[in-house]
C-alpha positions in Angstrom: 81.5 83.9 163.4 79.5 86.1 164.7 75.5 85.8 165.1 73.5 88.2 163.5 70.8 88.4 165.7 73.4 88.1 168.8 74.7 91.1 167.6 71.9 93.4 167.1 70.7 92.4 170.8 74.3 93.0 171.9 73.3 96.8 170.2 69.9 97.5 171.6 71.1 96.6 175.2 74.1 98.8 174.6 77.1 96.3 175.1 78.1 96.6 170.8 78.8 99.4 168.8 79.3 99.2 164.7 81.6 101.7 163.4 80.3 104.6 161.3 82.0 105.5 157.7 81.6 109.3 158.5 83.3 112.5 157.4 84.4 114.1 161.0 84.6 118.0 160.7 85.1 121.2 163.5 83.5 124.5 162.7 84.7 127.2 164.5 84.3 130.9 164.7 81.6 133.5 165.2 79.9 133.1 162.4 79.8 129.5 162.1 75.9 129.1 163.5 74.9 131.7 161.0 76.5 129.8 158.1 75.2 127.0 158.7 72.0 127.8 159.2 71.6 129.8 155.9 73.4 126.4 154.3 71.1 123.4 155.8 67.5 122.7 156.3 67.3 122.4 159.7 67.3 125.7 162.4 71.1 125.9 163.6 70.9 129.0 165.7 70.9 129.5 169.5 72.6 125.6 170.0 73.6 125.1 173.2 76.8 122.9 173.9 75.5 119.4 173.9 72.9 120.0 171.4 72.1 117.1 169.2 70.1 117.9 165.7 70.1 116.3 162.3 70.7 118.5 158.9 70.2 117.9 155.1 72.3 119.7 152.4 70.2 120.0 149.4 70.7 120.9 146.1 68.6 123.9 144.0 65.9 121.3 143.1 65.4 119.9 146.5 67.3 116.8 146.2 69.4 115.4 149.6 72.9 115.5 148.9 74.3 115.3 152.5 73.1 114.3 155.8 74.6 116.1 158.6 74.7 115.1 162.5 75.3 118.2 164.2 76.4 118.4 168.1 77.3 121.7 169.3 80.1 122.0 171.6 81.5 124.4 174.0 84.3 125.7 171.0 82.7 124.5 167.7 79.9 122.4 166.0 81.0 119.2 165.1 79.9 118.1 161.8 79.1 114.2 161.1 79.1 113.2 157.7 78.2 109.9 156.9 79.6 108.7 153.9 81.7 111.6 152.9 85.0 112.6 153.3 86.5 115.5 155.6 88.3 117.3 152.2 84.9 117.4 150.6 82.7 118.5 153.3 85.8 120.8 154.3 86.3 122.0 150.6 81.9 122.5 150.5 82.1 124.9 153.7 84.8 126.9 152.6 83.0 127.9 149.8 79.8 128.9 151.3 82.1 131.1 153.7 83.1 135.0 152.0 83.9 137.8 155.1 82.4 135.2 157.9 84.3 134.3 160.7 84.0 130.7 160.1 86.9 128.3 159.9 86.4 124.4 159.2 88.6 122.0 160.0 88.7 118.3 159.0 89.6 115.9 161.9 88.6 112.6 160.1 91.9 111.0 160.5 92.3 111.7 163.7 89.4 110.1 165.4 86.5 107.0 165.4 83.2 107.3 165.0 81.0 104.4 166.3 77.3 103.9 166.7 75.3 102.1 169.1 72.4 102.9 171.8 74.9 103.9 174.4 76.8 107.5 174.2 80.5 106.7 175.5 82.7 109.4 176.1 82.3 112.8 176.3 81.1 113.1 172.3 78.2 112.2 171.6 75.8 112.4 169.0 71.7 111.7 170.4 69.9 111.1 167.3 66.3 113.0 167.6 64.3 110.0 165.3 61.2 110.2 165.6 60.5 112.6 167.6 58.8 116.0 165.5 61.6 118.9 166.2 60.9 122.1 166.0 59.9 123.5 162.6 59.4 119.6 162.0 56.7 118.0 160.0 54.8 114.1 159.5 52.9 113.4 157.1 51.8 109.9 158.9 49.0 109.3 161.7 50.9 105.4 162.3 52.6 105.2 165.8 56.2 105.3 165.1 58.4 102.2 166.8 60.7 103.1 169.5 64.3 104.1 168.2 67.1 105.1 170.2 70.5 105.9 168.1 73.9 107.8 169.4 77.3 108.1 167.4 79.9 109.0 169.3 83.6 110.1 168.3 86.8 108.7 170.4 90.5 109.4 169.2 91.4 106.9 166.5 94.3 105.6 167.9 91.5 104.6 171.8 90.2 101.2 171.7 86.8 100.3 171.3 84.2 101.4 173.5 82.4 98.1 173.6 82.9 94.9 171.4 82.4 95.7 167.5 80.0 94.5 164.9 79.3 94.2 161.3 77.3 97.3 160.8 74.6 95.5 158.9 73.8 94.9 162.5 72.1 98.3 162.2 70.0 97.6 159.2 67.3 95.4 160.2 67.0 97.6 163.5 66.5 100.6 161.6 64.5 99.6 159.1 62.3 98.6 162.2 62.0 101.7 163.2 61.3 103.6 159.8 64.4 105.4 160.5 65.8 106.6 156.5 69.4 106.5 156.0 72.7 107.4 153.7 71.1 103.5 152.3 67.9 105.3 150.9 69.4 108.2 149.3 69.8 108.5 146.0 69.8 111.6 143.4 66.3 111.8 143.1 66.0 111.7 146.9 63.8 114.2 148.5 63.3 114.8 152.3 59.7 114.6 151.8 59.6 110.6 150.5 61.2 109.7 153.9 59.0 111.3 156.5 62.8 113.2 156.6 60.9 116.7 158.0 60.2 114.7 160.7 64.0 115.8 162.3 66.3 117.0 159.8 64.3 120.0 158.2 62.3 123.1 159.7 59.6 124.6 157.7 60.0 127.9 158.7 63.3 129.1 159.0 65.1 131.8 156.4 65.9 130.2 153.1 68.3 128.0 152.1 69.5 125.9 149.0 66.6 123.9 148.2 64.2 125.3 150.4 61.7 126.6 147.9 61.0 122.9 146.4 60.8 121.9 150.1 58.1 124.4 150.8 56.1 123.8 147.1 56.0 120.1 147.7 54.7 120.5 151.3 52.7 123.0 150.2 50.9 122.7 147.2 52.9 119.2 145.6 53.1 115.6 145.9 56.8 113.8 146.6 56.9 111.0 143.2 57.5 107.8 145.6 57.3 107.1 149.4 59.0 104.8 151.8 57.5 102.0 153.0 58.6 98.9 156.0 58.3 95.9 154.0 57.8 92.3 156.6 59.1 89.7 154.1 58.3 85.8 153.8 61.2 84.2 155.1 60.2 80.6 154.9 62.3 79.2 152.4 65.3 81.2 153.9 66.1 83.7 150.9 66.7 87.0 152.5 65.9 90.1 150.5 69.1 92.9 149.6 69.2 96.2 149.0 68.6 97.0 145.0 66.5 94.3 144.6 62.9 95.6 142.7 59.7 95.5 144.2 56.7 94.0 142.1 52.9 95.5 142.4 50.9 92.5 140.0 54.2 91.7 138.2 55.6 95.4 137.2 58.0 97.2 139.2 57.2 100.0 141.7 60.0 100.2 143.5 63.2 98.9 144.8 64.1 98.0 148.4 66.9 100.2 150.3 67.5 98.4 153.2 66.8 94.7 154.4 67.7 92.5 157.1 66.7 89.7 159.1 65.5 91.4 162.4 65.8 89.3 165.8 62.4 89.6 166.8 61.0 90.7 163.3 62.2 88.6 161.1 62.9 89.4 157.5 62.2 93.1 157.5 63.0 95.8 155.0 62.4 99.2 153.9 61.3 100.0 150.0 60.8 103.2 148.0 57.6 102.3 146.0 55.9 105.0 143.7 53.4 107.2 145.7 50.1 105.9 143.8 50.8 102.3 145.2 47.7 101.7 147.2 48.3 101.1 150.9 46.9 97.3 151.3 48.5 96.2 148.1 50.3 92.7 148.4 53.9 93.4 147.1 56.5 91.2 145.8 59.9 91.2 146.6 62.0 89.9 143.5 65.4 88.1 144.8 67.5 86.9 142.0 63.5 85.6 140.5 62.6 83.9 144.0 59.4 86.1 144.8 59.6 86.6 148.3 55.5 88.0 149.3 56.0 91.6 151.2 53.3 92.7 153.9 53.5 96.7 153.6 53.8 99.1 156.2 53.2 102.7 156.1 55.5 105.1 157.0 54.8 108.0 154.5 51.8 108.1 153.0 50.6 108.8 149.6 48.4 111.6 150.9 52.2 113.3 152.1 52.6 116.9 150.5 49.5 119.6 149.6 49.3 120.6 153.6 47.8 123.8 152.3 44.7 122.4 150.3 44.4 121.2 153.1 44.3 124.1 155.4 41.9 126.4 152.7 39.6 123.1 152.7 36.1 124.4 153.8 35.2 122.7 156.6 31.9 120.8 156.3 29.8 118.1 157.9 
């Protein structure tokens, strides 16, 4: 039986990988950059072969529909879309193409996607997190822990490039890094709640679906929830799981989205809580009636958004 701590160390050391469930779609044609740029939250114009970007598909209310890992290549743009099917992604793109020279091809059945800290092979997407990308923004002043992650695509019938471990090995690593992923997204998720403006949103690019809401919250509003990192009491060998309620004074104020037992930091989780929860509040995670004390660390502060008000505020001594 696999040892989770060994698996985590091996992933960090580059001798183990996880299998990633994702659609892989090749987008070709002279107009592909323009169409993708007009559709997604990140600027995708002017990419050079080998460039990696992260982007979001948003609905008309600015809520997250898809996360896309974008890799530019010599003759196409490769989209790695976690949790999606290639058929759905191709259909979605086809509906956004009118007279433009753009073709989307589903490669999902012919390739395998792996994730880890080392990029094996020639088709490698490098995660930009936590570096603030051009046009990006962060609301927090806290230092973001180091995070090195890559996804690489190989032929489906090729041997795995390293030992494959359970995808849960990434959960604790991602939680410590404060790195949002598909597990954090529900039907109400807004980019501002996760610090995703850091890597996946370009605030000064042209219009795209959801752009008005993104700009409104960033300038004059606040997201209703915010992502936090929780360090949990593991003294009774009871560990939190995704979906567990987060309580403040006995009232639910959020829920765990990702949880794991880190090989150095111990039990840790990501959770979405109400924006108004004080940053120094003593929280509790309810694991099937077993209370777990939770030490909160800020990823997105309660002040997130409303940047225009700050810019316009008169300077006073």
